[in-house]
C-alpha positions in Angstrom: 237.2 106.6 25.6 235.6 104.8 28.4 231.9 104.7 28.6 230.3 105.1 32.0 227.2 103.1 32.4 224.6 104.5 34.8 222.1 102.1 36.3 218.5 103.2 36.0 216.8 103.3 39.3 213.0 102.9 39.0 210.9 105.7 40.5 209.0 103.1 42.5 212.2 102.5 44.4 212.6 106.2 45.4 209.0 106.1 46.6 209.7 103.0 48.6 212.8 104.7 50.3 210.7 107.7 51.0 208.0 105.6 52.7 210.6 103.9 54.8 212.0 107.2 56.0 208.6 108.5 56.9 207.8 105.3 58.7 211.1 105.6 60.6 210.4 109.1 61.7 206.9 108.1 62.9 208.4 105.3 64.9 211.0 107.7 66.5 208.3 110.2 67.3 206.1 107.6 68.8 209.0 106.3 70.9 209.8 109.8 72.2 206.1 110.4 73.1 206.0 107.0 74.9 209.1 107.9 76.8 207.8 111.3 77.8 204.5 109.8 78.9 206.5 107.3 81.0 208.5 110.1 82.6 205.4 112.2 83.2 203.8 109.3 85.2 206.9 108.7 87.2 207.1 109.6 90.9 210.9 109.8 90.7 211.7 113.5 90.9 215.4 113.0 89.9 214.3 111.1 86.8 211.9 113.8 85.9 214.5 116.5 86.5 217.1 114.9 84.2 214.5 114.4 81.5 213.4 118.0 81.8 217.0 119.2 81.4 217.2 117.1 78.2 213.9 118.5 76.9 215.1 122.0 77.6 218.4 121.4 75.7 216.3 120.0 72.8 214.1 123.2 72.9 211.0 121.2 74.0 210.1 123.9 76.4 206.6 122.9 77.1 207.7 119.5 78.1 210.4 121.0 80.3 207.8 123.4 81.9 205.4 120.5 82.8 208.1 118.3 84.3 210.0 121.1 86.2 206.7 122.3 87.6 206.3 118.8 89.1 209.7 118.7 90.7 210.5 122.1 92.1 208.7 121.3 95.4 210.1 117.7 95.9 213.6 119.0 95.1 213.3 122.2 97.1 216.3 122.9 99.3 218.7 120.8 97.2 221.1 121.9 94.4 218.9 120.3 91.9 215.9 122.2 93.3 217.7 125.4 92.8 218.6 124.6 89.2 215.1 123.3 88.5 213.5 126.6 89.6 215.8 128.6 87.4 215.3 126.3 84.5 211.5 126.6 84.9 211.9 130.4 84.5 214.2 130.0 81.5 211.7 127.5 79.9 208.9 130.0 80.1 211.3 132.7 78.9 212.4 130.7 75.8 208.7 129.9 75.2 208.1 133.6 75.1 205.8 133.5 78.2 207.5 136.5 79.8 205.0 137.1 82.5 205.3 133.6 84.0 209.1 133.6 83.5 209.3 136.8 85.5 207.3 135.2 88.3 209.6 132.2 88.5 212.8 134.3 88.2 211.7 136.5 91.0 210.8 133.5 93.1 214.3 132.2 92.4 216.3 135.3 93.4 214.1 135.9 96.4 214.6 132.3 97.6 218.3 132.2 96.5 219.6 135.8 96.7 223.2 134.7 96.4 222.4 131.6 94.3 224.4 130.3 91.4 221.9 131.8 88.9 220.9 135.0 90.8 222.5 137.3 88.3 220.9 135.7 85.3 217.5 135.4 87.1 217.4 139.1 87.8 218.5 140.0 84.3 216.1 137.8 82.4 213.3 138.7 84.7 213.6 142.4 83.7 214.5 141.7 80.1 211.5 139.4 79.6 209.2 142.2 80.7 211.1 144.5 78.3 210.4 142.1 75.4 206.8 142.0 76.6 206.4 145.8 76.7 203.6 146.9 74.3 203.2 150.0 72.1 203.0 153.3 74.0 199.2 153.7 73.6 198.6 150.4 75.4 198.8 149.6 79.1 202.4 149.9 80.3 202.4 147.6 83.3 205.1 145.4 81.7 207.2 148.4 80.9 207.1 149.6 84.5 208.0 146.2 85.8 210.8 145.9 83.3 212.4 149.1 84.5 212.0 148.1 88.2 213.5 144.6 87.6 216.4 145.8 85.4 217.2 148.6 87.8 217.4 146.0 90.6 219.7 143.9 88.4 222.0 146.9 87.9 222.0 147.6 91.7 223.0 144.1 92.6 225.3 143.4 89.7 226.9 146.6 88.6 229.9 144.8 87.0 227.9 142.3 85.0 228.7 141.9 81.3 225.0 142.6 80.7 225.0 146.1 82.2 225.0 147.9 78.9 222.1 145.8 77.6 220.1 146.5 80.7 220.8 150.2 80.7 219.8 150.6 77.0 216.6 148.7 77.6 215.8 151.0 80.6 216.4 154.2 78.5 214.2 152.8 75.7 211.4 152.0 78.0 211.6 155.4 79.8 211.3 157.0 76.4 208.2 154.8 75.8 206.6 155.9 79.0 207.4 159.5 78.2 205.9 159.2 74.8 202.7 157.8 76.4 202.6 160.9 78.6 203.1 163.2 75.6 200.3 161.5 73.8 198.1 162.0 76.8 199.0 165.6 77.1 198.4 166.1 73.4 195.0 164.5 73.7 194.1 166.9 76.5 195.2 169.8 74.3 193.1 168.5 71.4 190.0 168.3 73.6 190.4 172.0 74.5 187.4 173.1 76.6 185.3 170.0 76.0 183.7 169.2 79.3 186.2 171.4 81.2 189.6 173.1 80.9 191.7 170.4 79.3 194.4 172.9 78.5 195.3 172.9 82.2 195.4 169.1 82.2 197.8 169.2 79.2 200.0 171.6 81.2 200.0 169.6 84.4 200.7 166.3 82.5 203.6 167.8 80.6 205.1 169.4 83.7 204.9 166.2 85.6 206.5 164.3 82.8 209.4 166.8 82.6 210.0 166.3 86.4 209.9 162.5 86.1 211.9 162.2 82.9 214.2 165.3 82.8 216.5 163.9 80.2 213.8 162.7 77.8 214.2 163.2 74.0 210.6 164.5 74.1 211.5 167.4 76.4 211.1 170.1 73.7 207.7 168.7 72.6 206.5 168.9 76.2 207.7 172.5 76.6 206.1 173.6 73.3 202.8 172.0 74.3 202.9 173.9 77.6 203.5 177.2 75.7 200.6 176.4 73.3 198.3 175.4 76.2 199.0 178.5 78.2 198.3 180.6 75.1 194.9 178.9 74.6 194.1 179.4 78.3 195.0 183.1 78.0 193.0 183.6 74.9 189.9 182.1 76.4 190.2 183.5 79.9 188.0 186.1 81.5 189.0 189.8 81.2 190.5 190.3 84.6 192.9 187.3 84.2 193.7 187.8 80.5 196.7 190.2 80.9 198.3 188.1 83.6 197.9 184.9 81.6 199.4 186.4 78.5 202.4 187.5 80.6 202.7 184.0 81.7 202.7 183.0 78.0 205.5 185.5 77.3 207.6 184.1 80.2 207.1 180.6 78.9 208.2 181.7 75.4 211.5 183.0 76.8 212.1 179.8 78.6 211.4 177.8 75.5 213.5 179.9 73.2 216.4 179.9 75.6 216.4 176.2 75.9 215.9 175.6 72.1 217.3 178.6 70.2 217.6 176.6 67.0 214.3 174.7 67.4 212.4 173.7 64.2 209.3 175.1 66.1 210.9 178.5 66.6 208.6 180.3 64.2 205.4 178.8 65.8 206.7 179.9 69.2 207.5 183.4 68.0 204.0 183.8 66.5 202.5 182.9 69.9 204.8 185.4 71.6 203.9 188.2 69.2 200.2 187.7 69.8 200.6 187.5 73.5 202.8 190.7 73.6 200.0 192.7 71.8 197.5 191.7 74.5 199.9 192.6 77.3 200.5 196.1 75.8 196.7 196.7 75.6 
């Protein structure tokens, strides 16, 4: 049998190789920084633009943002200027700065409504705000802007391959806005008569939400809250209005049960109806 002889490599040699690799990486990094600094100081817009494109491709979005911000005005009106403005929006978008990306995308499609990147600018403008949309209990400015921008995208590009994505995002955000309204209405209901008739506010908020979002998945919850709020109003109203208000509760019950005959809240609605009917008979 042949014997294979393995040569022992000292650990110090591995350490030496490792040091060389680290040193090599440091040199490369320093060279890249030096090159970027050189580009940054340059007054050549074309040179900056080409380097910015390379930085974007390498996912160095902050470098791209800085350089493109310097060249969009000098290159304005040219083909490179159009691309630079779109890439500036995309750099902010990839950097997860969706508010600024939306500003630059809107600037792009306003300035170049039939431009090469108009479809993508409209889409990413809205989708960025969608990604920036917070939880329902927080301010929903981004959600509203997302719906507006994505609806604009659908209006201008109804045959785009991104239509389904845009539509699904709109539906999701409409549900979020509806849930926020439901939370507001529920809060009014929970406050009851504290500092005023909050039951009436719960009813109005719910009714307005149903008009604005008629196909919401929270429709049943709004209608049940209206029924419960009207019952509380009737129960706490003055004598001369009590019978009329209980009759309104009964009418609301029939509307609810007709719309949701198999509702999981059917028993609660029936209890309210039975109580209201007793008062109307009296």
